[in-house]
C-alpha positions as CSV (number, residue, x, y, z in Angstrom):
1,M,-9.4,9.9,-7.3
2,E,-8.2,6.9,-5.4
3,N,-5.6,4.7,-6.6
4,R,-5.2,1.3,-4.7
5,V,-2.7,-1.7,-4.5
6,I,-4.4,-4.6,-2.8
7,V,-1.9,-6.9,-0.6
8,V,-2.9,-10.4,-1.1
9,H,-0.3,-11.9,1.3
10,A,0.8,-9.7,4.6
11,S,-0.5,-10.2,8.0
12,G,1.0,-9.5,11.2
13,R,4.7,-7.8,11.6
14,L,4.6,-7.4,7.6
15,L,1.5,-5.6,7.8
16,D,2.6,-3.3,10.1
17,Q,5.7,-2.8,8.1
18,L,3.3,-1.9,5.0
19,R,1.5,0.5,7.1
20,G,4.8,2.3,8.2
21,E,5.9,2.1,4.6
22,A,2.8,3.6,3.3
23,S,3.0,6.0,5.9
24,R,6.2,7.3,5.0
25,V,5.8,7.5,1.1
26,S,2.5,9.1,1.5
27,R,4.0,11.7,3.9
28,A,7.1,12.3,1.6
29,N,4.8,13.2,-1.1
30,K,2.9,15.1,0.8
31,V,-0.9,13.2,0.0
32,D,-3.1,11.0,2.1
33,W,-3.3,7.4,2.5
34,W,-5.8,5.0,4.0
35,M,-6.5,1.1,4.8
36,E,-9.9,-0.9,4.1
37,R,-10.2,-4.6,4.3
38,G,-11.9,-6.2,1.4
39,D,-12.8,-10.0,0.2
40,K,-8.8,-10.7,-1.2
41,G,-7.0,-8.9,1.1
42,T,-6.1,-5.3,2.6
43,H,-6.4,-2.0,0.6
44,F,-4.0,0.5,0.8
45,C,-5.5,3.4,-0.8
46,F,-3.6,6.5,-2.1
47,E,-4.6,9.9,-3.3
48,D,-2.2,10.2,-6.4
49,A,-0.8,7.4,-8.7
50,E,2.9,7.9,-7.9
51,T,2.4,7.5,-4.6
52,K,0.5,4.4,-5.4
53,M,3.9,3.1,-7.8
54,A,6.1,4.1,-4.7
55,F,4.4,1.8,-2.5
56,A,4.1,-0.9,-4.9
57,S,7.9,-0.8,-5.2
58,I,8.2,-1.4,-1.5
59,C,5.7,-4.6,-1.7
60,E,8.1,-5.9,-4.8
61,N,11.3,-5.5,-3.1
62,L,9.7,-7.0,0.2
63,A,8.6,-10.1,-2.2
64,I,5.2,-9.5,-1.3
65,S,2.5,-10.7,-3.5
66,Y,-0.1,-7.6,-4.8
67,M,-2.8,-6.5,-7.1
68,E,-2.9,-3.2,-8.7
69,V,-6.8,-1.9,-8.9
């Protein structure tokens, strides 16, 4: 089962920073992650809910608007 966070307001360097953060939290939790383009933004997909929540916390700390799916 996959867990997603959709980032709705990120591009350029901010999106690059989020990619790095997704990689870091996934590596720390020993799970895979991937990105997909969507109609409403970039989908960051994680293999478990704990990693998704860690990534959502990073988005909140960076004041990035997102939606959980």
